[in-house]
MDTraj code that builds the backbone (N, CA, C; nanometers):
import mdtraj as md
import numpy as np

residues = "MET ALA ALA ALA ILE GLU ASN PRO ARG VAL ARG LYS VAL ASP SER LEU ALA ALA LEU ALA ASN ALA ALA PHE GLY PRO ASP THR ASN ALA ILE PHE PHE PRO ARG ARG LEU THR GLY ASP PHE ALA ALA VAL ALA ARG MET LEU TRP LYS GLN ASN GLN PRO ASP ILE LEU SER SER GLY VAL ILE SER LEU THR PRO ASP ARG VAL GLN ASP ASN PHE ALA GLY VAL LEU GLN THR SER PHE PHE ASP PHE LEU ARG ASP LYS GLY PRO GLN ARG GLU ALA ALA ARG ARG ILE LEU ALA ASP MET ALA TYR LEU GLU ALA GLN GLY PHE ALA MET ARG LEU ARG LEU VAL PRO PRO GLU GLY TYR ARG GLU ARG THR VAL GLU CYS PHE HIS ALA ASP GLY ILE LEU ASP ASP ARG LYS ALA VAL PHE GLU ARG ALA LEU CYS CYS TYR LEU GLY ALA GLY THR LYS PHE ILE ALA ASN GLU SER VAL GLN ALA LEU ALA GLN ASN SER GLN ILE TYR ILE PRO VAL ALA HIS ALA LEU VAL GLU ARG PHE SER ALA GLY ASP ILE TRP ARG HIS ALA SER LEU TYR MET LYS ASP VAL PRO PRO PHE ILE HIS ARG ALA PRO ASP PRO GLY HIS MET ARG MET ILE LEU VAL ALA ARG ARG PRO ALA LEU".split()
xyz = np.array([
    [0.7657, 7.4076, 3.1302],
    [0.7073, 7.5727, 3.1296],
    [0.7803, 7.6229, 3.2773],
    [0.8144, 7.7233, 3.3300],
    [0.8659, 7.7745, 3.4576],
    [0.7726, 7.7652, 3.5472],
    [0.8031, 7.7631, 3.6503],
    [0.7320, 7.7828, 3.7520],
    [0.6784, 7.8956, 3.7938],
    [0.5458, 7.9465, 3.8632],
    [0.5373, 8.0517, 3.8616],
    [0.6136, 8.1171, 4.0191],
    [0.6322, 8.2514, 4.0091],
    [0.7177, 8.2926, 4.1017],
    [0.6036, 8.3724, 4.2094],
    [0.6270, 8.3626, 4.3074],
    [0.5164, 8.4024, 4.4090],
    [0.5620, 8.5181, 4.4660],
    [0.7249, 8.5588, 4.4979],
    [0.7740, 8.6662, 4.5656],
    [0.7148, 8.7960, 4.4773],
    [0.6267, 8.8981, 4.5424],
    [0.5626, 8.9957, 4.4936],
    [0.6783, 9.0973, 4.4109],
    [0.8060, 9.0963, 4.4349],
    [0.8906, 9.1872, 4.4152],
    [0.9721, 9.1642, 4.3057],
    [0.9301, 9.0364, 4.2698],
    [1.0236, 8.9684, 4.1192],
    [0.9272, 8.9205, 4.0250],
    [0.9615, 9.0726, 3.9273],
    [0.8885, 9.1152, 3.7966],
    [0.9326, 9.0173, 3.6852],
    [0.8333, 8.9567, 3.5979],
    [0.8562, 8.8452, 3.4970],
    [0.8528, 8.9398, 3.3541],
    [0.9470, 8.8885, 3.2946],
    [0.9617, 8.9861, 3.1329],
    [0.9651, 8.8362, 3.0503],
    [0.9465, 8.8816, 2.9109],
    [0.9472, 8.7819, 2.8032],
    [1.0531, 8.8097, 2.7115],
    [1.1666, 8.8745, 2.7039],
    [1.2829, 8.9211, 2.6553],
    [1.4131, 8.9646, 2.6694],
    [1.4950, 8.9637, 2.6366],
    [1.6381, 9.0002, 2.6881],
    [1.6154, 9.1654, 2.6767],
    [1.5605, 9.2519, 2.6070],
    [1.5619, 9.3598, 2.5930],
    [1.4463, 9.4044, 2.6906],
    [1.3815, 9.3658, 2.7544],
    [1.2884, 9.4222, 2.8488],
    [1.3641, 9.3603, 2.9639],
    [1.4481, 9.2729, 2.9847],
    [1.4945, 9.2515, 3.1177],
    [1.6124, 9.3491, 3.1403],
    [1.6875, 9.3992, 3.0250],
    [1.8113, 9.4886, 3.0288],
    [1.7425, 9.6470, 3.0828],
    [1.6191, 9.6472, 2.9940],
    [1.5800, 9.7780, 3.0543],
    [1.4351, 9.8176, 3.1452],
    [1.3818, 9.7255, 3.1901],
    [1.2717, 9.7400, 3.2852],
    [1.3531, 9.7965, 3.4219],
    [1.2476, 9.8761, 3.4566],
    [1.3241, 9.9796, 3.5818],
    [1.2577, 9.9183, 3.7352],
    [1.3846, 9.8957, 3.8093],
    [1.3232, 9.8903, 3.9436],
    [1.2611, 9.9636, 4.0367],
    [1.2173, 9.9685, 4.1467],
    [1.1225, 10.0464, 4.2016],
    [1.0966, 9.9809, 4.3332],
    [1.0232, 10.0692, 4.4356],
    [0.9814, 9.9854, 4.5686],
    [0.9277, 9.8722, 4.5533],
    [0.8399, 9.8354, 4.4767],
    [0.7772, 9.7074, 4.4310],
    [0.8808, 9.6053, 4.3420],
    [0.9851, 9.6395, 4.3067],
    [1.0307, 9.5715, 4.2249],
    [1.1609, 9.5539, 4.2636],
    [1.2388, 9.4480, 4.2741],
    [1.3933, 9.4684, 4.3095],
    [1.4669, 9.3420, 4.2413],
    [1.3728, 9.2675, 4.1831],
    [1.4316, 9.1680, 4.0698],
    [1.3478, 9.1781, 3.9339],
    [1.3932, 9.1042, 3.8396],
    [1.3554, 9.1197, 3.7169],
    [1.3905, 8.9800, 3.6366],
    [1.3051, 8.8923, 3.5830],
    [1.3781, 8.8020, 3.5089],
    [1.2784, 8.7398, 3.4039],
    [1.3808, 8.6923, 3.3367],
    [1.3467, 8.6215, 3.1651],
    [1.3807, 8.4637, 3.1981],
    [1.2231, 8.4100, 3.2055],
    [1.2518, 8.2418, 3.2104],
    [1.2598, 8.1861, 3.0889],
    [1.3992, 8.1073, 3.0932],
    [1.4348, 8.0297, 3.0141],
    [1.4609, 7.8887, 2.9774],
    [1.4383, 7.7976, 2.8819],
    [1.4842, 7.6823, 2.8976],
    [1.6090, 7.6473, 2.8038],
    [1.6946, 7.6437, 2.8384],
    [1.8248, 7.6483, 2.7097],
    [1.8490, 7.4609, 2.6647],
    [1.8725, 7.4905, 2.5418],
    [1.9474, 7.3496, 2.4972],
    [2.1006, 7.3297, 2.4727],
    [2.1883, 7.2465, 2.4720],
    [2.2987, 7.2414, 2.4688],
    [2.3801, 7.1657, 2.5614],
    [2.4713, 7.1121, 2.5495],
    [2.5153, 7.0365, 2.6610],
    [2.6538, 7.1341, 2.7246],
    [2.5783, 7.1978, 2.8115],
    [2.6654, 7.3020, 2.9544],
    [2.7264, 7.2123, 3.0131],
    [2.7096, 7.0856, 3.0734],
    [2.8113, 7.0022, 3.1266],
    [2.9233, 6.9960, 3.0668],
    [2.9156, 6.9661, 2.9550],
    [3.0685, 6.9387, 2.8580],
    [3.1455, 7.0673, 2.8649],
    [3.0539, 7.1531, 2.8596],
    [3.1356, 7.3289, 2.8364],
    [3.2407, 7.3183, 3.0163],
    [3.1028, 7.2855, 3.0966],
    [3.1802, 7.3101, 3.2342],
    [3.2992, 7.2235, 3.2688],
    [3.3089, 7.1000, 3.1934],
    [3.4206, 7.0145, 3.2333],
    [3.5515, 7.0575, 3.1509],
    [3.4881, 7.1189, 3.0474],
    [3.6302, 7.1552, 2.9188],
    [3.6944, 7.3430, 2.9851],
    [3.6153, 7.3701, 3.0664],
    [3.6471, 7.4910, 3.0995],
    [3.7261, 7.4590, 3.2231],
    [3.6737, 7.3990, 3.3291],
    [3.7095, 7.3645, 3.4412],
    [3.8959, 7.3302, 3.4164],
    [3.8797, 7.1855, 3.3311],
    [4.0004, 7.1662, 3.3069],
    [4.1027, 7.2375, 3.2422],
    [4.0759, 7.3330, 3.1298],
    [4.1508, 7.4113, 3.1104],
    [4.2382, 7.5411, 3.1703],
    [4.1170, 7.5584, 3.2898],
    [4.1893, 7.6828, 3.3741],
    [4.2293, 7.6199, 3.5061],
    [4.2474, 7.5062, 3.5482],
    [4.2497, 7.5041, 3.6876],
    [4.3891, 7.5688, 3.7769],
    [4.4907, 7.5880, 3.6733],
    [4.5829, 7.6867, 3.7570],
    [4.5230, 7.8476, 3.7872],
    [4.4132, 7.8644, 3.7288],
    [4.3711, 8.0100, 3.7722],
    [4.2336, 7.9871, 3.9075],
    [4.2493, 7.8730, 3.9675],
    [4.1446, 7.8954, 4.1091],
    [4.2089, 7.9841, 4.1988],
    [4.0529, 8.0713, 4.2371],
    [4.0800, 8.1688, 4.2805],
    [4.1070, 8.1306, 4.4363],
    [4.1258, 8.1998, 4.5331],
    [4.1116, 8.1811, 4.6988],
    [4.0005, 8.1233, 4.7085],
    [3.8632, 8.2077, 4.6362],
    [3.7505, 8.1307, 4.7128],
    [3.7038, 8.0033, 4.6104],
    [3.7894, 7.9430, 4.5786],
    [3.7915, 7.7794, 4.5174],
    [3.7089, 7.7840, 4.3910],
    [3.6741, 7.9048, 4.3526],
    [3.5925, 7.8985, 4.2156],
    [3.6985, 7.9604, 4.0922],
    [3.6623, 7.9360, 3.9863],
    [3.7461, 8.0162, 3.8552],
    [3.6357, 8.1177, 3.7907],
    [3.7067, 8.1868, 3.7519],
    [3.6332, 8.3181, 3.7037],
    [3.7023, 8.3848, 3.5606],
    [3.6062, 8.3818, 3.4666],
    [3.6696, 8.3926, 3.3341],
    [3.6249, 8.5056, 3.2711],
    [3.7033, 8.5728, 3.2112],
    [3.6518, 8.7171, 3.1548],
    [3.5850, 8.6678, 3.0148],
    [3.5084, 8.7536, 2.9370],
    [3.4627, 8.7095, 2.8499],
    [3.5742, 8.6873, 2.7238],
    [3.6737, 8.7751, 2.6908],
    [3.8117, 8.7379, 2.6101],
    [3.8496, 8.5832, 2.6558],
    [3.8831, 8.5536, 2.7597],
    [3.9144, 8.4099, 2.8055],
    [3.8053, 8.3298, 2.7572],
    [3.6859, 8.3570, 2.7800],
    [3.5690, 8.2270, 2.7468],
    [3.6216, 8.2085, 2.6180],
    [3.5792, 8.3256, 2.5359],
    [3.6112, 8.3199, 2.3645],
    [3.7333, 8.2478, 2.3481],
    [3.8344, 8.2590, 2.3626],
    [3.9479, 8.1828, 2.3606],
    [3.9738, 8.0285, 2.3961],
    [3.8501, 8.0095, 2.5075],
    [3.8795, 7.8501, 2.5351],
    [3.7369, 7.7916, 2.4504],
    [3.6610, 7.8846, 2.3835],
    [3.5886, 7.8169, 2.3206],
    [3.6000, 7.8112, 2.1988],
    [3.7386, 7.7971, 2.1344],
    [3.7879, 7.8258, 2.0130],
    [3.7653, 7.7115, 1.9209],
    [3.7999, 7.5991, 2.0067],
    [3.8063, 7.4564, 1.9558],
    [3.6654, 7.4223, 1.9444],
    [3.5803, 7.4837, 2.0345],
    [3.4606, 7.4019, 2.0118],
    [3.3608, 7.4684, 1.9064],
    [3.4013, 7.5935, 1.8750],
    [3.3106, 7.6268, 1.7766],
    [3.3777, 7.5875, 1.6036],
    [3.4923, 7.5603, 1.6293],
    [3.5380, 7.5205, 1.4840],
    [3.4496, 7.3902, 1.4459],
    [3.4231, 7.3975, 1.3125],
    [3.3529, 7.2891, 1.2358],
    [3.4451, 7.2203, 1.1196],
    [3.4172, 7.0985, 1.1203],
    [3.4697, 6.9875, 1.0307],
    [3.3895, 6.9156, 0.9945],
    [3.4237, 6.8215, 0.8929],
    [3.3410, 6.7077, 0.8151],
    [3.3334, 6.6097, 0.9183],
    [3.4494, 6.5893, 1.0295],
    [3.4085, 6.4611, 1.1215],
    [3.3304, 6.5057, 1.2325],
    [3.2868, 6.6395, 1.2433],
    [3.1982, 6.6585, 1.3886],
    [3.0809, 6.5645, 1.4192],
    [3.0410, 6.5002, 1.3542],
    [2.9303, 6.4067, 1.3669],
    [2.9838, 6.2625, 1.4474],
    [3.1120, 6.2775, 1.4455],
    [3.1656, 6.1534, 1.4948],
    [3.2021, 6.1770, 1.6348],
    [3.2271, 6.3461, 1.6910],
    [3.2862, 6.3693, 1.8099],
    [3.1521, 6.4126, 1.8681],
    [3.0187, 6.4667, 1.8110],
    [2.9056, 6.5003, 1.8876],
    [2.9211, 6.6225, 1.9184],
    [2.9915, 6.6850, 1.8797],
    [3.0311, 6.8472, 1.9376],
    [2.8827, 6.9210, 1.9092],
    [2.8122, 6.8749, 1.8413],
    [2.6859, 7.0031, 1.8115],
    [2.6308, 7.0359, 1.9423],
    [2.5719, 6.9361, 2.0318],
    [2.5350, 7.0255, 2.1721],
    [2.6546, 7.1220, 2.2503],
    [2.7261, 7.0757, 2.2551],
    [2.8666, 7.1557, 2.3153],
    [2.8543, 7.2821, 2.2289],
    [2.8955, 7.3149, 2.1157],
    [2.8999, 7.3834, 2.0570],
    [2.7386, 7.5124, 2.0392],
    [2.6537, 7.4285, 2.0716],
    [2.5155, 7.5041, 2.0783],
    [2.5373, 7.5704, 2.2051],
    [2.5420, 7.5419, 2.3441],
    [2.5859, 7.5485, 2.4307],
    [2.6836, 7.6760, 2.4570],
    [2.7834, 7.6678, 2.3919],
    [2.8741, 7.7632, 2.3642],
    [2.8668, 7.9116, 2.3059],
    [2.7707, 7.8923, 2.2256],
    [2.7437, 8.0116, 2.1343],
    [2.6118, 8.0961, 2.2122],
    [2.5305, 7.9958, 2.3213],
    [2.4427, 8.0427, 2.3725],
    [2.5272, 8.1573, 2.5195],
    [2.6149, 8.0992, 2.5526],
    [2.7032, 8.1804, 2.6477],
    [2.7317, 8.3049, 2.6195],
    [2.8064, 8.2733, 2.4760],
    [2.8747, 8.3931, 2.4323],
    [2.7906, 8.5206, 2.3551],
    [2.6703, 8.4435, 2.3354],
    [2.5433, 8.5535, 2.3015],
    [2.4986, 8.6126, 2.3970],
    [2.4883, 8.5567, 2.5036],
    [2.4234, 8.6525, 2.6239],
    [2.5407, 8.7142, 2.6804],
    [2.6677, 8.7003, 2.6848],
    [2.7834, 8.8103, 2.7254],
    [2.7707, 8.9171, 2.6451],
    [2.7780, 8.8940, 2.4826],
    [2.7876, 8.9970, 2.3878],
    [2.6566, 9.0773, 2.3964],
    [2.5128, 9.0413, 2.4389],
    [2.4200, 9.1371, 2.4641],
    [2.4478, 9.2298, 2.5912],
    [2.4524, 9.1466, 2.7146],
    [2.4981, 9.2117, 2.8448],
    [2.5864, 9.3069, 2.8312],
    [2.6894, 9.2698, 2.7079],
    [2.8203, 9.3700, 2.7296],
    [2.7679, 9.4966, 2.6727],
    [2.6935, 9.4842, 2.5626],
    [2.6533, 9.6024, 2.4655],
    [2.5447, 9.6856, 2.5662],
    [2.4784, 9.6463, 2.6847],
    [2.3762, 9.7155, 2.7974],
    [2.4595, 9.7740, 2.8912],
    [2.5910, 9.7565, 2.8747],
    [2.6881, 9.8299, 2.9852],
    [2.7340, 9.7238, 3.0860],
    [2.7380, 9.6224, 3.0956],
    [2.7521, 9.5272, 3.1502],
    [2.9287, 9.4788, 3.1731],
    [2.9858, 9.4918, 3.2547],
    [3.1005, 9.3933, 3.2902],
    [3.0790, 9.2548, 3.3532],
    [3.1462, 9.1528, 3.3202],
    [3.0887, 9.0307, 3.3577],
    [3.2078, 8.9140, 3.3540],
    [3.1834, 8.7834, 3.4614],
    [3.2543, 8.7045, 3.4078],
    [3.1870, 8.5685, 3.4400],
    [3.2412, 8.4979, 3.3435],
    [3.1989, 8.3444, 3.3347],
    [3.2299, 8.2466, 3.5160],
    [3.1538, 8.2114, 3.5896],
    [3.2151, 8.1564, 3.6959],
    [3.1688, 8.0184, 3.7043],
    [3.2959, 7.9336, 3.7320],
    [3.2782, 7.7845, 3.7642],
    [3.2685, 7.7790, 3.9082],
    [3.1742, 7.7197, 3.9634],
    [3.1520, 7.6604, 4.1094],
    [3.1988, 7.4976, 4.1252],
    [3.2717, 7.4449, 4.1892],
    [3.3189, 7.3161, 4.1995],
    [3.1872, 7.2254, 4.2999],
    [3.1720, 7.1171, 4.2816],
    [3.0541, 7.0436, 4.3464],
    [3.0805, 7.0972, 4.5232],
    [3.2159, 7.1015, 4.5491],
    [3.2247, 7.1528, 4.7271],
    [3.1670, 7.2929, 4.7470],
    [3.1367, 7.3726, 4.6590],
    [3.1167, 7.5029, 4.6424],
    [3.2171, 7.5911, 4.6917],
    [3.1566, 7.6973, 4.7516],
    [3.2550, 7.8453, 4.7830],
    [3.3241, 7.8190, 4.8946],
    [3.4693, 7.8329, 4.9041],
    [3.5088, 7.8117, 5.0509],
    [3.4738, 7.9284, 5.1435],
    [3.4302, 8.0283, 5.0707],
    [3.3677, 8.1167, 5.1758],
    [3.2271, 8.0743, 5.1823],
    [3.1601, 8.1049, 5.3252],
    [3.0219, 8.0374, 5.2985],
    [2.9672, 8.1017, 5.3252],
    [2.9793, 8.2706, 5.3206],
    [2.8672, 8.3635, 5.3381],
    [2.7651, 8.3666, 5.2373],
    [2.8058, 8.3105, 5.1078],
    [2.7130, 8.3514, 4.9775],
    [2.5730, 8.2298, 4.9945],
    [2.6402, 8.1643, 5.1043],
    [2.5160, 8.0357, 5.1240],
    [2.4221, 8.0969, 5.2373],
    [2.4631, 8.2265, 5.2998],
    [2.3558, 8.2367, 5.3583],
    [2.2541, 8.3921, 5.2938],
    [2.1333, 8.4141, 5.3532],
    [2.0776, 8.4869, 5.2635],
    [2.1502, 8.6342, 5.2620],
    [2.1678, 8.7049, 5.1717],
    [2.2281, 8.8404, 5.1800],
    [2.1789, 8.9356, 5.0869],
    [2.2340, 9.0623, 5.0776],
    [2.1984, 9.1472, 4.9715],
    [2.3281, 9.1442, 4.9041],
    [2.3497, 9.1740, 4.7904],
    [2.4849, 9.2165, 4.7252],
    [2.5400, 9.3595, 4.7743],
    [2.6546, 9.3862, 4.8056],
    [2.6893, 9.5335, 4.8348],
    [2.7705, 9.5096, 4.9651],
    [2.7274, 9.3809, 5.0360],
    [2.7788, 9.4263, 5.2050],
    [2.9356, 9.4234, 5.1884],
    [3.0223, 9.3827, 5.0899],
    [3.1481, 9.4047, 5.1275],
    [3.2498, 9.4860, 5.0326],
    [3.1273, 9.5830, 4.9803],
    [3.1722, 9.7352, 4.9277],
    [3.1885, 9.8139, 4.9847],
    [3.2876, 9.8762, 5.0127],
    [3.3424, 9.9828, 5.1246],
    [3.3069, 10.1348, 5.0524],
    [3.2826, 10.1084, 4.9416],
    [3.2862, 10.2436, 4.8542],
    [3.1277, 10.2495, 4.8528],
    [3.0456, 10.1675, 4.8860],
    [2.8927, 10.1792, 4.9249],
    [2.8621, 10.2106, 4.7276],
    [2.9333, 10.1619, 4.6437],
    [2.8779, 10.1556, 4.4960],
    [2.7422, 10.1237, 4.4818],
    [2.6622, 10.2200, 4.4106],
    [2.5283, 10.1666, 4.3195],
    [2.5242, 10.0915, 4.2417],
    [2.5288, 9.9543, 4.2343],
    [2.5053, 9.8868, 4.1288],
    [2.4242, 9.7853, 4.0981],
    [2.3755, 9.7164, 3.9966],
    [2.2803, 9.6009, 3.9916],
    [2.3573, 9.4968, 3.9128],
    [2.3002, 9.3524, 3.9346],
    [2.3299, 9.2418, 3.8859],
    [2.2508, 9.1717, 3.8149],
    [2.3282, 9.1218, 3.7318],
    [2.2645, 9.0487, 3.5946],
    [2.3402, 8.8848, 3.6484],
    [2.2461, 8.7920, 3.6272],
    [2.3017, 8.6240, 3.6244],
    [2.2364, 8.5568, 3.5562],
    [2.2898, 8.4074, 3.5346],
    [2.2303, 8.3362, 3.4611],
    [2.3288, 8.1737, 3.5026],
    [2.2100, 8.1136, 3.5805],
    [2.3030, 7.9464, 3.6028],
    [2.2896, 7.9102, 3.4854],
    [2.3363, 7.8258, 3.3876],
    [2.3725, 7.7486, 3.3133],
    [2.3655, 7.6263, 3.3728],
    [2.4367, 7.6169, 3.4712],
    [2.4484, 7.4392, 3.5126],
    [2.4493, 7.4025, 3.6483],
    [2.3469, 7.3474, 3.7141],
    [2.3663, 7.3353, 3.8441],
    [2.2373, 7.3777, 3.8770],
    [2.2182, 7.4117, 4.0272],
    [2.0939, 7.4683, 4.1103],
    [2.1068, 7.5896, 4.0845],
    [1.9578, 7.6355, 4.0710],
    [1.9832, 7.8216, 4.0625],
    [1.9766, 7.8660, 4.1952],
    [1.9945, 8.0015, 4.2168],
    [1.9894, 8.0990, 4.3228],
    [1.8756, 8.0946, 4.3893],
    [1.8520, 8.0837, 4.5338],
    [1.7586, 8.1084, 4.5829],
    [1.7356, 8.2203, 4.6377],
    [1.5976, 8.2494, 4.6629],
    [1.5487, 8.3993, 4.6735],
    [1.4370, 8.3900, 4.7613],
    [1.4080, 8.4897, 4.8376],
    [1.3001, 8.4998, 4.9541],
    [1.2844, 8.6796, 4.9763],
    [1.1272, 8.6856, 4.9733],
    [1.0761, 8.8040, 4.9970],
    [1.1614, 8.9011, 5.1229],
    [1.1602, 9.0211, 5.1101],
    [1.2058, 9.0972, 5.2022],
    [1.1488, 9.1088, 5.3177],
    [1.0019, 9.1059, 5.3206],
    [0.9347, 9.0610, 5.4712],
    [0.9401, 8.9595, 5.5015],
    [1.0080, 8.8323, 5.4591],
    [1.0240, 8.7227, 5.4939],
    [1.1673, 8.7028, 5.5777],
    [1.2163, 8.8045, 5.5988],
    [1.3340, 8.7779, 5.6630],
    [1.3651, 8.8666, 5.7812],
    [1.4786, 8.8375, 5.8619],
    [1.5289, 8.9546, 6.0039],
    [1.6567, 8.9277, 5.9923],
    [1.7298, 9.0656, 6.0162],
    [1.8801, 9.0505, 5.9748],
    [1.9307, 8.9849, 6.1079],
    [2.0574, 8.9186, 6.0909],
    [2.1245, 8.8007, 6.1925],
    [2.1572, 8.8970, 6.2954],
    [2.1879, 9.0321, 6.2866],
    [2.2296, 9.1149, 6.3726],
    [2.1969, 9.2720, 6.3740],
    [2.2021, 9.3416, 6.4429],
    [2.2231, 9.5046, 6.4057],
    [2.2906, 9.5326, 6.3107],
    [2.2189, 9.6113, 6.2286],
    [2.3440, 9.6851, 6.0830],
    [2.3893, 9.5041, 6.0020],
    [2.3698, 9.4495, 6.0298],
    [2.4067, 9.3211, 5.9266],
    [2.3043, 9.2951, 5.8112],
    [2.4181, 9.2605, 5.6927],
    [2.3067, 9.2371, 5.5902],
    [2.2848, 9.0875, 5.5319],
    [2.3303, 8.9842, 5.6582],
    [2.3316, 8.8767, 5.6379],
    [2.1725, 8.8274, 5.7063],
    [2.0929, 8.7754, 5.6594],
    [1.9562, 8.7583, 5.6901],
    [1.9199, 8.6311, 5.7247],
    [1.8114, 8.6169, 5.8196],
    [1.7531, 8.4504, 5.8391],
    [1.6084, 8.4702, 5.8275],
    [1.5692, 8.3669, 5.7444],
    [1.4054, 8.3313, 5.7134],
    [1.3239, 8.3592, 5.8388],
    [1.2242, 8.3963, 5.8504],
    [1.1075, 8.3912, 5.9629],
    [1.0587, 8.2625, 5.9240],
    [1.0135, 8.2085, 6.0198],
    [0.9117, 8.0922, 6.0316],
    [0.8330, 8.0917, 5.9356],
    [0.8121, 7.9601, 5.8479],
    [0.7437, 7.9280, 5.7450],
    [0.7589, 8.0019, 5.6345],
    [0.8762, 8.1288, 5.6250],
    [0.8831, 8.1609, 5.4899],
    [0.9082, 8.0972, 5.3635],
    [0.8513, 8.1532, 5.2382],
    [0.8557, 8.0650, 5.1227],
    [0.9992, 8.0967, 5.0758],
    [1.0536, 7.9996, 5.0482],
    [1.2146, 8.0147, 4.9635],
    [1.1962, 7.9472, 4.8455],
    [1.1957, 8.0439, 4.7408],
    [1.1962, 8.0066, 4.5904],
    [1.3642, 7.9675, 4.5293],
    [1.3388, 7.9483, 4.4027],
    [1.4861, 7.9229, 4.3543],
    [1.4314, 7.9535, 4.1424],
    [1.5420, 8.0184, 4.1118],
    [1.5423, 8.0495, 3.9657],
    [1.6007, 7.8838, 3.9175],
    [1.5944, 7.8796, 3.7988],
    [1.5449, 7.7706, 3.7317],
    [1.7295, 7.7763, 3.6359],
    [1.7703, 7.6734, 3.6045],
    [1.8861, 7.6681, 3.4980],
    [1.8561, 7.7287, 3.3884],
    [1.9151, 7.8345, 3.3115],
    [1.8706, 7.8899, 3.1872],
    [1.8045, 8.0102, 3.2285],
    [1.7125, 8.0500, 3.3342],
    [1.6634, 8.1772, 3.3699],
    [1.8068, 8.2841, 3.3557],
    [1.7639, 8.3965, 3.3363],
    [1.8796, 8.4905, 3.3397],
    [1.7845, 8.6367, 3.3979],
    [1.8264, 8.6824, 3.4825],
    [1.7762, 8.7798, 3.5688],
    [1.8569, 8.9037, 3.6244],
    [1.8344, 9.0161, 3.6485],
    [1.8962, 9.1311, 3.7226],
    [1.8250, 9.1577, 3.8373],
    [1.9115, 9.2104, 3.9226],
    [1.8291, 9.2454, 4.0583],
    [1.9243, 9.3423, 4.1310],
    [1.8860, 9.4133, 4.2181],
    [1.9155, 9.5308, 4.2746],
    [1.9944, 9.4858, 4.4111],
    [2.1267, 9.5639, 4.4192],
    [2.1749, 9.5487, 4.5789],
    [2.1630, 9.6657, 4.6416],
    [2.2072, 9.7071, 4.7720],
    [2.2227, 9.7533, 4.9056],
    [2.2321, 9.9125, 4.8050],
    [2.2052, 9.9946, 4.8622],
    [2.1862, 10.1600, 4.8529],
    [2.1490, 10.1943, 4.7426],
    [2.0189, 10.1542, 4.6989],
    [1.9851, 10.1935, 4.5726],
    [1.8822, 10.2823, 4.6150],
    [1.8471, 10.3668, 4.5776],
    [1.7157, 10.4698, 4.6267],
    [1.6016, 10.4246, 4.5809],
    [1.5107, 10.4174, 4.7101],
    [1.3762, 10.3619, 4.7078],
    [1.3756, 10.2240, 4.6707],
    [1.4706, 10.1527, 4.6547],
    [1.4573, 10.0167, 4.6117],
    [1.5078, 9.9167, 4.7088],
    [1.4254, 9.8237, 4.7787],
    [1.5069, 9.7645, 4.8610],
    [1.5585, 9.6233, 4.8294],
    [1.6776, 9.5852, 4.8658],
    [1.7846, 9.5146, 4.8036],
    [1.7083, 9.3799, 4.7788],
    [1.7700, 9.3115, 4.6800],
    [1.7115, 9.1670, 4.6473],
    [1.7816, 9.0506, 4.7489],
    [1.7428, 8.9760, 4.8151],
    [1.7740, 8.8898, 4.9392],
    [1.7868, 8.7646, 4.8655],
    [1.8821, 8.7388, 4.8614],
    [1.9172, 8.5665, 4.7785],
    [2.0706, 8.4980, 4.8498],
    [2.0802, 8.3817, 4.8044],
    [2.1772, 8.3030, 4.8631],
    [2.2118, 8.1820, 4.7760],
    [2.3437, 8.1545, 4.7574],
    [2.3774, 8.0475, 4.6678],
    [2.3005, 7.8697, 4.7358],
    [2.2891, 7.8185, 4.6341],
    [2.2094, 7.6823, 4.6618],
    [2.3083, 7.6270, 4.7388],
    [2.2715, 7.4954, 4.7955],
    [2.3835, 7.4048, 4.8799],
    [2.4835, 7.3730, 4.8052],
    [2.6180, 7.2995, 4.8230],
    [2.6983, 7.2775, 4.7254],
    [2.6574, 7.0874, 4.7174],
    [2.7374, 7.0453, 4.6205],
    [2.6848, 6.9254, 4.5819],
    [2.7221, 6.8990, 4.4179],
    [2.7182, 6.9924, 4.3299],
    [2.7130, 6.9808, 4.1934],
    [2.7951, 7.0734, 4.1256],
    [2.8509, 7.0849, 4.0033],
    [2.9234, 7.1696, 3.9379],
    [2.8544, 7.3137, 3.9197],
    [2.8552, 7.3937, 3.9141],
    [2.7868, 7.5064, 3.8599],
    [2.8488, 7.6026, 3.7882],
    [2.7693, 7.6787, 3.7000],
    [2.8158, 7.7171, 3.5414],
    [2.7212, 7.8482, 3.5783],
    [2.8064, 8.0004, 3.6002],
    [2.6899, 8.1032, 3.6276],
    [2.7867, 8.2282, 3.5530],
    [2.6888, 8.2995, 3.4905],
    [2.7376, 8.4219, 3.4215],
    [2.7098, 8.5109, 3.5211],
    [2.7878, 8.6106, 3.5826],
    [2.7781, 8.7175, 3.6875],
    [2.8121, 8.8659, 3.6105],
    [2.7253, 8.9305, 3.6028],
    [2.7548, 9.0564, 3.5408],
    [2.6823, 9.1852, 3.6856],
    [2.7713, 9.3078, 3.6145],
    [2.7583, 9.4303, 3.7221],
    [2.7579, 9.5408, 3.5861],
    [2.6630, 9.6101, 3.6327],
    [2.7036, 9.7421, 3.5892],
    [2.6281, 9.8864, 3.6853],
    [2.6682, 9.9834, 3.6819],
    [2.6171, 10.0772, 3.7307],
    [2.4823, 10.1287, 3.7218],
    [2.3873, 10.1076, 3.8647],
    [2.2491, 10.1498, 3.8914],
    [2.2015, 10.2507, 3.7641],
    [2.0726, 10.1834, 3.6982],
    [1.9940, 10.2957, 3.6275],
    [1.9286, 10.3920, 3.6556],
])
top = md.Topology()
chain = top.add_chain()
for i, resn in enumerate(residues, 1):
    res = top.add_residue(resn, chain, resSeq=i)
    for name in ("N", "CA", "C"):
        top.add_atom(name, md.element.get_by_symbol(name[0]), res)
traj = md.Trajectory(xyz[None], top)
């Protein structure tokens, strides 16, 4: 059972359709659909990391387009009489879940990448500070994000009233004393608001501490 979320601006829904279409507002800057997924996501992550090591970015992560993910999954999705000997079923189930999420979000207007983060974490440590998305966008584009962490610790988040800016005009935040820090669980999928959205406070969040491989679907579309 999913733990209750106490942040008052995080709204829980019960379907992908509601997730994609629910509106943000002054009192809602994140919408999440709690899920507990089955399948061997760890095996999928190991396979993708091994196959794509030459493409590690300067940030230390691997970022794959949907087409690239589909190509990488070709061997996993093929079936044969001898599959029971290799126990590919759980790996295939995980791969199909990822592809289904990608297909649904793409139909809803999102562009996306499947991101693999090694146990060492990101080389750029800013993402491990509380921040709002959009701080590095000089165009001040108005967009929203959708994410799902299939493997590893989930994203941490905190209420807007429970942080203060690190410096004037900074979008890096530090928690106030006794602030409640929450996190999404592996399998949860959510949308959140970025900077510059009218009448919507940005969602304040951070990557978890490094230590384990993470596999995350990161999607983006213009704000509705």
